[in-house]
C-alpha positions as CSV (number, residue, x, y, z in Angstrom):
1,X,-3.9,23.0,-60.3
2,X,-5.0,19.5,-59.5
3,X,-8.6,20.7,-59.0
4,X,-8.6,21.7,-62.7
5,X,-7.5,18.2,-63.7
6,X,-10.7,16.8,-62.1
7,X,-12.9,19.4,-63.8
8,X,-11.1,19.0,-67.2
9,X,-11.5,15.2,-66.9
10,X,-15.2,15.5,-66.2
11,X,-15.5,17.9,-69.2
12,X,-13.6,15.4,-71.4
13,X,-16.0,12.6,-70.2
14,X,-19.0,14.7,-71.2
15,X,-17.5,15.3,-74.6
16,X,-16.8,11.6,-75.1
17,X,-20.3,10.7,-74.0
18,X,-21.9,13.0,-76.6
19,X,-19.5,11.7,-79.3
20,X,-20.3,8.1,-78.4
21,X,-24.0,8.9,-78.5
22,X,-23.6,10.3,-82.0
23,X,-21.8,7.2,-83.1
24,X,-24.5,4.9,-81.7
25,X,-27.2,6.9,-83.5
26,X,-25.3,6.7,-86.8
27,X,-24.6,3.0,-86.3
28,X,-28.4,2.3,-86.3
29,X,-28.3,3.1,-90.1
30,X,-24.7,2.4,-90.9
31,X,-23.3,-0.7,-89.1
32,X,-19.8,0.0,-90.4
33,X,-19.4,3.3,-88.4
34,X,-16.8,3.2,-85.7
35,X,-15.6,5.8,-83.3
36,X,-12.3,6.1,-85.2
37,X,-14.1,6.5,-88.6
38,X,-16.5,9.1,-87.1
39,X,-13.7,11.3,-85.9
40,X,-11.7,10.8,-89.1
41,X,-14.6,11.9,-91.2
42,X,-15.2,15.0,-89.1
43,X,-11.8,16.3,-88.1
44,X,-12.8,20.0,-88.2
45,X,-16.0,19.5,-86.2
46,X,-14.1,17.4,-83.7
47,X,-11.4,20.1,-83.3
48,X,-13.9,22.9,-83.0
49,X,-15.9,21.0,-80.5
50,X,-12.8,20.4,-78.3
51,X,-11.9,24.1,-78.6
52,X,-15.4,25.1,-77.8
53,X,-15.3,22.9,-74.7
54,X,-12.1,24.5,-73.5
55,X,-13.5,28.0,-74.1
56,X,-16.6,27.2,-72.1
57,X,-14.4,25.8,-69.4
58,X,-12.3,28.9,-69.2
59,X,-15.4,31.1,-69.1
60,X,-16.9,29.0,-66.3
61,X,-13.7,29.1,-64.3
62,X,-13.3,32.9,-64.9
63,X,-16.8,33.7,-63.6
64,X,-16.5,31.4,-60.6
65,X,-19.4,29.2,-61.8
66,X,-17.3,26.0,-62.4
67,X,-18.9,22.9,-60.9
68,X,-18.6,19.3,-61.8
69,X,-22.1,19.4,-63.4
70,X,-21.2,22.6,-65.4
71,X,-18.0,21.0,-66.6
72,X,-19.8,17.9,-67.7
73,X,-22.4,20.0,-69.5
74,X,-19.9,22.1,-71.3
75,X,-18.2,19.0,-72.6
76,X,-21.4,17.4,-73.6
77,X,-23.0,20.4,-75.2
78,X,-20.0,21.7,-77.2
79,X,-20.5,19.0,-79.8
80,X,-24.3,19.7,-79.9
81,X,-23.8,23.4,-80.5
82,X,-21.8,22.7,-83.7
83,X,-24.4,20.2,-84.9
84,X,-27.2,22.8,-84.4
85,X,-25.2,25.5,-86.1
86,X,-24.3,23.3,-89.1
87,X,-27.9,22.2,-89.5
88,X,-29.2,25.7,-89.4
89,X,-26.6,26.9,-91.9
90,X,-27.6,24.0,-94.3
91,X,-31.3,24.8,-94.1
92,X,-30.7,28.5,-94.8
93,X,-28.7,27.8,-97.9
């Protein structure tokens, strides 16, 4: 069980790194943006991203492909996947 705590922590760090990257990018245009404001303005996206991270983690663990790098990647990419999907949906409308 403790080995999962390490992998889950790395996954969470990956997720936080991507979220902070997004906040920094937005702050270039909007100096009033904070991490708290970013999350408060996107509660569904944040929740879906965390759920996506956990699903990806379970899939990696179930297939025996769970490594520290994979856990970091799942956490980092979960937020990106929803960004890409949302942008694609907006352009198709």
